N, C-alpha and C positions, 0 to 999 in steps of 0.2 A: 097327117103324117101317120105314115102306118109303125109299127112296133116295132117292124125291124131297122126304121132307122131309127127310133127314139134308143132302140138298143144300141144298134151300133154310135151314136153319140156319147151314151153313157157309158159303153166300155172304151172309146176312145178318151172319155174326159178320164175314166179310170185309169188306162192306164197312162193317159199323160202327167195324173198326180204321181202313179208308181214311178215313172222317169224321174220326176224333180226330185221327190225323196231318195232315190236312189243316187242322185245327185248331190241333193245335199248333202247323202252321208258320206260319197264319194270324197268331197271336197270338204265335208271333218275330219276324214280318215287322212286326206293328206297333207291337211294343214296338222295335223297331229304327228305325223310322220317328221314334217318339216323340222317342226319346233325340235323333235327331238334329236334328229341329223344335226341341227344348227346347237343343240346344248352338245351332244359331243364334237361337232367342230371345234366348238370355244373352250370343250373342257381339255380336248389333244393340242389346240392353239398355248395356252396356260400353261400348260406342262412341258411342252416343247420351249416353251418363252421362259420358264423356271431353270430349266434344265441349260439356256441359252446365258442364264443369267450366270448360275453358279460358275459353270465356267469360266466367263469373264471374271469372273470375281477370283477364281484361284488361278488364272493368269495375272492378274495383277498382284495377288498375293504372293506369287513366284518371281515376279519382276520387281514389285518392292521389297522384296528378300535380297533379291541380286546388286540391285540398287544401297541396299543398307549395309550387305558386304564389303562392294566395292569403295564405299564413303567411310567403312569402318579400316581398311584398308588403307586409306589414303590420309585421312586422318592422324592415324599411325605412325604414318611414315612423318608427314607435318610434325607432330609431337617429337619426332626424337631427332628431326634436322633441328626444331627449337632449343630441346634440352642439348644437343649436343654443341648450337653457337652460341648457348647460356654458359654454359660449364666451359669452352673455351675461352669466352669471358671473363668469367670470373675470378681467376688468379690475375687476371690485368686489374679488375674493381677492386681486388683485396688488395692490390699492391697500393693501389692510387688512396683507399682509404688509411692504409697503417702510415705513406707518407703523410698524408695529409695531417694526421694524428700526431706525428713525430714532427710535422714543423710547425705546429701549434704549440 
């Protein structure tokens, strides 16, 4: 074989090795970039989810407070009605007790 052919083959092999090394380096960089981007996406998603959870908790707290206030009003009205009913029957009960005491 001539030296030109051997030189040409050697140069092609070296170029091939260099291309493979460059491809490996590019692949490593692409993987590192993808991992970094993935971590950023996950971080943003977690932050967004935490904000949504906070908003849901705030809404639930407001709804619970409104429901509690409504129940407080309803219960107060029912208590007042029961008290009024009991007071109305108090005189009758006292009279009945006195009547039984006097008759015994």
